[in-house]
N, C-alpha and C positions, 0 to 999 in steps of 0.2 A: 582656347588654347592655353597653356601656361607659357608666362614669359622665363627671359632667361632669370631673372632675378628670382624664379620662385622655383630655381632649383639649384639650390647655393650648394650641392655634393657634386656635382658636374662640372669639367671644365670646360670653358668657352671653347668654341670652335676658332679656327683662325685659318684664315685663306692664305696658300702660298701662293707669291708672286716673284720669279723667278729675275734675281740681280743682274748685270752684267759685274764684271770684275773690275772694272774699273770705269769713271764717268769722268766727262768735262770737268779739267781741274787738276784731278789725281794722276799719279805718277803712272808711267806707263807700264802692267804687269804682265807677262805673260810667263810668269813661274808654273802655274798650273797646266800649262802643254807636257805634255810628255811626247817624247821625242824619242824612240829606240833609235840607234843605230843602222848607219845605212847595210844593207845584205842581210839582218836579220831574220827575215819572214821567209818562209821556203816557199817553192814553187810546185803547186801543186798540177797535177796531171789536168786535161781539161773535161775530162769525164768524170771528176772527183764528186763524191755525192758532197750536198752542201753542209752537211752534216758534218763530217770531217772534218771542215776548214772554216769552222765557227771562229776561231781565235782569229782570222782573215779580219773580219769586222772589228776587231777591236783596237788588232794593232796598228802598224801604218809603214804599207811599203815602201821602201827607198832605195836606190838606185845610187846614186850622186853622193859619195862622201864630203865633209868639209874640204878637203885637199882638191876636188872634183874630179876623183876615177872614179870609174863606175864598178860597183862589188856585188857578190851576192850570187842568187840563182838568178834574178828580174832581169840581168843586165840584156837588153837584148841584141846586143851586141851590132851596133850599124855601122855601116860605113861611112867613112869620113863626107861623103859628100850629102848621103840624107841629113849627116847631124849639121851639117854646113846650112842644108834647105830649110830644116825646120828651124835654126837660130835666125838666117834669113827673113822668114816668116814672121815670127816673132816681132822680128824689129820693125817691121812691114808696118805688124797691127801698132805696135806704139806708134808710131812717126803716121798714120792714119788718125787713128788716135785725138793727137795732139793738133794735129793741125781742122779738125773739124769741130775738137772743141773750143780752140779759138773764133773757129766760126762762128758758132753758136754766140760766143761772147760779144761777138762784133758785129750780131743780130741779124746776120746772112741767114742763118737757121734757127728755129725755136725751140729744138732738143736735141741732148746727146750724150750717150753714156758709154764711157769708158772701161775699158778691161784690164788695166795696168794693175799687173801681178796674178793675172790668171790667163796670160796667152799662152802658156802650153799646154793649157787643158784642151782646149779649140784646135790650135794648131799641131801638138805632136800626136792627140785622138785620131783627127783628121787623117794623118800619114800613115796611122797604123790601119786604116779602115781602105777598104776600096774603092775606087773611086766611083762606082756606082751603086755603094750605099746610101740610104735615103737620112738623112740627118732633121731633127727635131729641135731645131735649137731656141735658144731664150734670145736675149736681146744683150748678151755679153761674148756672144761667140762668133763675130764676123772674125774670128781667125779663120772660121771652116772657110769661108768664101774666099781670101787669102791663099789660102794652100791648096785651093781648089781653083786658082790663077781666074778667077772671076774679076772684070775689068774695073779696076780704081774710080774711072770715072762714071763708071753707072750708077756706083757704090755713093757717090758723093752727089751723081742728081736724084739718088732716093733721098737723100738727107736733104737736099735742098727743096723736094719736091718742084722741080722745075719742069723743061719742056722734054729732057731726057729721062725722065722717072718713069720705067717701065711699069710700075703702080701706079701712075697718075696722080699722084699726092693722096693716096685713098689709106696710106700707110702711114699711122705716126713716121717722124724719122726716125733711122737706125734698125725698122722691123722691115729687112730684107726680106727677098721670095726668086727662088731659081732653082725651076725644077731639073732644068738641064744640068746643073751643077750638085743635086743630091741634096738643097736647102730648102726645105719646106717654109712656108708663108709662116711668120712668128706671129705671134698672139699674145695679145698685152693680159688678156686672161689668164694668168700664172697657175701652173701644172696640166694644163691642157695639153703638152707637150705629150705626158706618158699615155697617156690613153691611143692618144693621135699618134703614136708610135706603135702601140702593140697593137691597133687594130689594122696598120698599112702592114707590120711583120704578119701580120696575124693571114693576111689576103697574099703574101708573096708566098708564102709557105703553102696556101691553099693552092697557088699557080705552078708551085713544083719550081718557082724562080731561085735565085742563088744570092740573089742582093736581102741584106739583112740592113735592121733598122738601127740607127744610136740616139738617143734622145736626151734632152739636158735639163734640168730643173735647179731651182736653190734651194737652200738649208727651209726657207720659211717656205715654199711652195709644199713642203712633205705632210704638211699641218691640215692639206686639202684634200677632199675627197676623193678627186680625181688620182691622186698616188695610189690611194688603196685600192681602185677602184682597177685601177691599169697591173699592180703588182697581183690583183687574183686573176689576172685573164693570164697574165704573160706566163704566172707560174701553172696555171691549170691545163694552158693548153702548150706549155714547151714553144711560147712565140721566139722566134731567132732576133733577139733585140736585144741592146746594152741600154740600161738604164742607168743615168749618172746623175749624181746628186753634186753638183756645186757648192760645195761649204764653206761660202767666203765669210761668215760669223755675223752677217747684216743681212735680215730681211728689211731695204729701204734703214728706216730708224729703230728698227725693231732684233734684238741679237736674238740670238739660234737656239739662248734658253726658251723661250718662248714658242718652239717649235719641239721642245722636245729633249737639245742639244746638252741639257743638263743631265738627264737622264738615263743616256744612254748614247751610243754613236749611231749618227746618220744611217751607217753601212748596215748596222744591225738591224734595221727597222725592214730587212730584206728576209731574214732570217726567218720568222714567221708565216710566212711564206713560201717557204722551200728554195728561196733563191739564193743562189752562191752569192754570196756579198766580201766583196773587197773594199779596203780602205788604204787611200793612196797620197803619198805625198802630192798635191797638184801644182808645187813649182817645182819638182823632179822630172824635166821633159823626158828622160829615159822612162821614168818608173808610169808616166803616163802611156807612154807607145806601150811598154811591155804589156801593162795591164787590160789595156785597150784590145791590143792584138789575142792576148790569152782569151778577152769574152769574145772577142769577131770568131775564133777560132771555134771556139764552144758553142756558137750560136751558130756556124756552118756547117756542123756536125749533128744537128740537130738534136741538141742536148739540153736547148731552150736560154733564157734568161740568165743575166748576171745584173746585178746591181751595183757599182761601184760610187763611194763617196771620194769624191776632190778634195782632200783635205788644206786649204788655201787661205786667204785673203784678200777682202776688198779694199785696195789701198786707198782709193782715193773715194768721192761722194757716188751715191746710188747714181746718180744722173748730175747734169746740170741743172736742174730745180732742189740740189741737196747741198746741205753743209754738214758737216760730220762732223765738227765739232761741236755741235748743238749736241750730240749722245755719243761722243766718244774722245778719250784724250785725242789733242794735238799731236800728229806725227807716227800715230801709233800702228798705220801702215808699213812706214819704213824699219820700224821695231819687230818688225813679226819673224820671229826666229827663223823659219824655213826658207829666207833669202829672197832674193828676185829672180826669179827663171831665167831671164834673158843672162843675166852676169853669172848665172850657175853654169848655164848648156856655155857660154862663152869659156868659164875657167875650163870644162872638161876637153873645149877643144883646144885650149892652149896648151893642157898638161898632157895631150894624145900629140904634139907638135904640130897640129894641124890648122892652126890658126895665129896670126898676133895682133899685136893691136894696133899697127900700120893697117892691114887688112879691113880691121873691124872699123877703123874709124873712116875709111873708103865707103865699107859697105854703108855706115850709119849716115855717112854724105849724100853718097848714092840713090838713097832711099826717099830722105829728106826728099832731092831734088824730082824723085819721080813723084812721091804725093805733091809736094809743091806744084808740079806741071800739070798731073789730072784736078788738081783744085780750079786752078786756073781754066783750062778746058771745061771743066763741069759749070764754072759760075758763069760762061759766055752763054748757057741755055737756061741762065736767071736764078737769082738768088729770092728768098723773101722781103729785101731789099730793093735789087730791083725793078723786079715787076713781079707782086705782089697776087695781080687779079690774073695772070693772063691764060691760067690754066682752069680757072673756074668750072665755065662753061660744061668742060669735059665729064663732068660729074655724072652726066645724065647718059653718058655714052656706055657702052657693053656688060647695061644693066638688063633691059627687054629686047626681045628680037625685034618688035616693032614699037618706035615709043609712042606712048600714051599722049589724045590727043592736048592731056593738060599741059603733060610734062614738056610736051613741046613747046607749049606757049612760056613755059619756066623757061626754058633754054635759049628762046630769043630772046626775055628780058634779062637775062643773064650774061648774055654775049652784050647787048647794049649798054647794060652797067659798066664791062668790063671794060669798052672802046669808051666809054665814055670818062672813065678814072686813066685810064691813060692816055686821055687827050692832055 
């Protein structure tokens, strides 16, 4: 075989490795982000041919302008009470996240993940769905449970893996599950949410049901094979499903360019499967609501799936195990040009005359008090510090119809060891 030096007339090949726009120590620079004016994107009928709205995969659907006014054809024209409820739920997610983050830092739980800056995607999107629709979330959609009134104490018990944990400590903290609330068990293996949701939606259609599915993955997960398999099945069988890509720019410490974000938009990945693709301002609660409702109406009309890219930014670390200053400029999240979803919806309500600073502060204080009270109640059932061995013997339960003899021996040994450690 000829060596490179023996081909003097041929240029040496080079491998392209995408690089983020800024690294630690660099100035924060979002000048490459193109932000069209609010209201600029058209709103097609739900029965539109995907090829006719190709531009919607490359633009950015926005409703709230810089003054907090709702403009353009995507304005969902929500009543003030619904707007206040969405604001309340987003604030609750933020208060809950802050309290659980502190609990992890205090050693009361092993792990936590915040949704700071992404609250609108889960909360507003959930309010646009029917309560019976099934959601297939990742680990940053706790807002779905909040929007569907899942008990805070039960959420916290799952984080603490204590006596009140309905999953009995068998899931990583923050990986909730509630069939009754349309919240499919969170999987730590990323991208599984898409094929699971497509399969569930196909089953719903086969049964002649009226419920649809809504699934969430991150930008990095679009590089997984599960993403492409799900899109194929969803498009071919017109599954009644909404495929949501939360593009928060980072997959743990790997920026979105590694998953193809520098080549095209993530929404554009749906075009090759014949699926309508929409790119949305993920920090605009009204835009999130409007586009989710559009996709839900399409699914319920037997017109098939919709792929949505929510364009946002992960304000804080990937998890409590991550330090984002190791791979991006410090303070990048706070400098994101599309702003804070909570502040933007608050501004909109203020502009409508349906909110004021006093009520906002009172709600902030009330939610903080609710979360603190729930935490105290949950911690009475145990934390990682108070009684880490109490539930170990339950690992043998709910696995076999009849526990084999050798596992009964191990269960007895675990009970004895747990009792000794508590003594």
